[in-house]
C-alpha positions as CSV (number, residue, x, y, z in Angstrom):
1,M,-18.8,21.9,34.7
2,V,-21.3,22.5,32.0
3,Y,-24.2,25.0,32.1
4,F,-27.1,23.7,30.0
5,Y,-29.9,25.9,28.7
6,R,-32.0,26.1,25.6
7,K,-32.6,29.4,23.7
8,T,-36.3,30.2,23.4
9,I,-38.3,33.3,22.4
10,D,-38.3,34.5,26.0
11,F,-34.7,33.4,27.0
12,S,-31.6,34.0,24.9
13,G,-29.1,33.0,27.5
14,E,-27.3,36.3,26.9
15,D,-28.4,38.5,29.8
16,T,-26.0,39.8,32.5
17,A,-27.0,37.2,35.1
18,I,-26.4,34.3,32.7
19,E,-23.1,35.8,31.5
20,N,-21.9,36.1,35.1
21,L,-22.9,32.5,35.9
22,R,-21.2,31.3,32.7
23,R,-18.0,33.1,33.8
24,Y,-18.0,31.4,37.2
25,V,-18.6,28.0,35.6
26,D,-15.8,28.6,33.0
27,D,-13.4,29.6,35.8
28,R,-14.4,26.6,37.9
29,R,-15.4,28.8,40.7
30,L,-19.0,27.6,41.0
31,W,-19.8,24.9,43.5
32,L,-23.1,23.1,44.0
33,I,-24.1,22.5,47.6
34,L,-26.6,19.7,47.8
35,T,-28.6,18.4,50.7
36,S,-28.1,14.7,51.6
37,E,-31.6,14.1,50.2
38,Q,-30.6,15.7,46.8
39,I,-27.4,13.6,46.8
40,E,-29.5,10.4,47.3
41,Q,-31.9,11.5,44.6
42,T,-29.0,12.0,42.2
43,K,-27.5,8.6,43.0
44,S,-30.8,7.0,42.5
45,M,-31.3,8.7,39.2
46,L,-27.9,7.7,38.0
47,A,-28.6,4.1,38.9
48,R,-31.9,4.2,37.0
49,V,-30.2,5.7,33.9
50,Y,-27.6,3.0,34.1
51,K,-30.2,0.2,34.4
52,A,-32.3,1.7,31.5
53,Q,-29.2,1.7,29.3
54,F,-27.6,-1.6,30.2
55,R,-30.5,-3.7,31.5
56,Q,-28.5,-4.5,34.7
57,E,-27.8,-3.0,38.0
58,G,-25.0,-0.5,38.3
59,K,-24.3,3.2,38.8
60,L,-23.4,5.7,36.1
61,D,-20.5,8.0,36.9
62,Y,-21.8,11.5,37.3
63,K,-19.0,13.1,35.2
64,L,-19.7,10.6,32.4
65,Y,-23.4,11.4,32.6
66,I,-22.7,15.1,32.2
67,Q,-20.5,14.4,29.1
68,I,-23.2,12.2,27.6
69,L,-25.9,14.7,28.3
70,E,-23.9,17.6,26.9
71,L,-23.1,15.7,23.6
72,S,-26.7,14.4,23.3
73,L,-28.1,17.9,23.6
74,K,-25.5,19.3,21.1
75,L,-26.4,16.5,18.6
76,E,-30.1,17.2,19.0
77,D,-29.6,20.9,18.4
78,Y,-27.3,20.2,15.4
79,E,-29.9,17.8,13.9
80,D,-32.4,20.7,14.1
81,W,-30.4,23.5,12.5
82,G,-27.7,21.7,10.5
83,K,-29.8,19.6,8.2
84,H,-28.7,21.4,5.1
85,L,-25.0,21.8,5.9
86,T,-22.3,20.0,4.0
87,G,-21.1,17.0,6.0
88,F,-24.3,16.9,8.2
89,K,-24.5,13.1,8.3
90,T,-20.7,12.8,9.0
91,A,-20.9,15.3,11.9
92,C,-23.9,13.5,13.3
93,K,-22.2,10.1,13.1
94,I,-19.0,11.5,14.8
95,M,-21.1,12.9,17.7
96,L,-23.1,9.7,18.0
97,D,-19.9,7.6,18.0
98,H,-18.5,9.7,20.7
99,I,-21.7,9.3,22.8
100,L,-21.6,5.5,22.3
101,E,-17.9,5.4,23.3
102,L,-18.8,7.2,26.5
103,W,-21.6,4.7,27.2
104,R,-19.1,1.8,26.6
105,K,-16.7,3.6,29.1
106,A,-19.6,3.8,31.6
107,N,-20.3,0.1,31.2
108,N,-16.7,-0.9,31.8
109,K,-16.4,1.2,35.0
110,K,-19.1,-0.6,37.0
């Protein structure tokens, strides 16, 4: 499981509550309990994301979606702060290629 957050002026992600949550996520001891309505909304969202990407009906696997989302956010953040680093373009290409590979994998699973 991945815990997503963005650092802002008001939120560093480093307070005690966040560290405790991160520990439970890292230990795989955190479970999400969703209502049947939330499950249906998630399934619908995954179908819409799949259709937007591939222009056909299908359903995106939730675990692949999380991986794609995590890498996309990391790439976006890296593009913001890594512009002047050596190997910037190469690192961006590697991340983008990995994202595209995950999308190909999603399309083959149907």
